[in-house]
C-alpha positions, 0 to 999 in steps of 0.5 A: 453745680447740677446742669441747668439744661432740661436734664431730669435734674433740672426739672426735678430741682424745678418742679419736686418738692422733696420730703425730708430735704433742705430744699434750699441747698437741693437746687445747688445739689440736685437729686440722686435719680435711681433708674432701675433695680434688681435684687438688693441693688439699685441703679442711677441714671449714670449706670452706678450701682448701690447696695440698698442699705436701707431697703428704700425707707426700711421697707423693701423687704424683698428687694427689687423685682420680686416677680410674685408680687408683680404678678399678684398685682397684675392679676388683681388689677385685671380682676378687681382694680378698685373697690372700697370698704366704706359702708359694708362693702368689701372685697376678698383681698381685703378679707383674705388679708386681715384674716392673715393678720389677726392669725400671725399678730399677737393678740389682736382681733380686728384690722382697720387699713389705711395706706401709710404708717402716719395714717395708721398712727393718727387712726390710733389717735382718733380710735383712742378717743372714740373709745374713751368717748364711748366709755364715758370717760371724755377727759381721757385723751392724753397721748405718751410718746417718747422723745426720739419716738418716731410715728409718722407725719401727719398732724396727729402722728408728727405730734407723737413723734419726738424729733424736733425736725417734725415740730419746728415751724409746723406748730406742733405737737398738738394738744393733748399729745406729749413725750416721756423720756428715751430709752437710750442707756448709752446716752441718757444712763446715770454713771454706774446706772445698769440697764435694769436700773435705768429701765426702772428709772425710765418706768418711774418717769412714765408714771410720774408724768401720768400721776401729773397729768392725772391717770384720768387724762391718760388715753394711750402710750405709743411706743415702737418696740426698737426705735427706728428714725429716732436712731435705731435704740434698742430698749434696755433689759425689762424696759417694757415689762415694766412699763407695761405694769404702769399702763395696767396699773392706770388702765392706758391703752398700749399701742406697739407701732410696728411700722418698721419693725413688723415682718422680721426685721428685727429676727422675729415676725413682730417686735412685740414677740422679741421684748414680749410686749402685749399691746391693745393695738398695733399698727403695721406698714412698710414691710407689709407689701414689701413696699411695692405698693402703699398699704398700712394697718391699724389692729385692735385687740377684742377689748377696743374692737368690741367697744368700737363697734358698740359705740358706732352702733349708738352714733350709726357709724365708725365715721373714719376711712380712707378712700383707698383704705384696703385697695384691692391690689395692694391687699393682694400684694401684701397677702403675697408679701405674708405668703413669700415670708412664711414659703421661704423661711424669711425669719430663718434667713435674718437670723441666719445672716445677720451675725455678718451685720451685727458682728461686723459693725461691731468690730468697729467699735474701736475705731476712733470716731464710733460710740456705739454700735446697736441693734439686732437682725437686720436692723442696726446703727452706728453712732458717732462721737467727737469724744469717745470718753465723754461720748460728745456729740459733734457740732451738728453744723459739721455735718458729719454723719450725712458727710459719711453717707455721701462718702459711703454713696462713693463706696456703693452703699446707700445708708440713712443719717439720722440725729445725733450722728447716728447712720442707720443700717436696714438691709432688704430681708433677703441680702446674703451674708456676701452683701452684707460684708460689702455693706460693712466694708463699704461703710468701714471705708467711708468711716476711715474717709470721714476721720481723714477729712475731719482732720483735713478740716482741723475738726480732730486732734 
């Protein structure tokens, strides 16, 4: 039981409503309180050090204490601490950042700034509706996402997210948002079905849904290049090639949600480049500012930009925006972040050290608990199974993945448990090979301890 005195923990329990937490259980366990951080290490209020194996929430790409980002924020705070972009106002940080994003992105033309990935993907929905109304297609409004996809937690974004906890008792998803098949070959492939055959079936499933709904009612398809919170699911070979052919056939916008993959996570600047995706719309956030300040963006290609602009002229305005869209301090920090990626060749570093993560985890494939190891670049997952032959999942009530994550904490490694007993890895992009080895070693110890715990509980024979 957490000390119920006047400690930070007791005050946290009393006053803070935590996202993605069992709020009832939290009253008993209390919080892990972090005090300070440097590099890839975070330190709690008891002085214990942890490798931040999730870069926070997939986002602290340059680690902690990056002085150039601190200086960029400080300088901008002194010069222009706030300005908005409403009613044709602007400022240099937003202009410079938008120009930079367009230059480095695959086929994008204009940038709309927001403050989080959820806001960016929510903006996608409104933009897709606005776009089709402008083209005289008032029925072409349905958005197709994917089971296990993750696109945020605002009302429309959470509806596109294909995970049950984001829908249960929130009365979601809303109308006109639906989910097609999850492209996880290990979990959903049929016996004897190769990756490319599986990808063809996924494309067929999408086409069948479009035809059943009516092509004149489907506006957009949204997908992460590599699924993040749904389990770090890497698409099977030829998947996006076949998906794009279906979308082109029925004039459906392709939205690439790069909130997690963008800016080097997969070993390319964008996941789109990894898989040959040619989006009409992209969303970015997280590593855009290395998480030092909140900022996100929706980017659109010229086709979408032209239609939206023309319709705003007809109406008199594009009636959408946020108070902090393109906040000058956040924009200045994001611009400096992008400069650091280039100057320090972060992509080169990611590709140089990635084998320490990917190969290190794959060496654990023969462990009794490990069903699949998957990932690329500096994003990975290990899926735990109750039976390696049948790929049977554990009873969720056992909380096997959360138990392992807690044991990893004892070894100084912060990881994340996801649905289906998958453990996520997404360390800061600046992590060294030695630090990755330490992270994998801590995970391996926690894996062995979790197996011993299952045996002691009579849940493993």
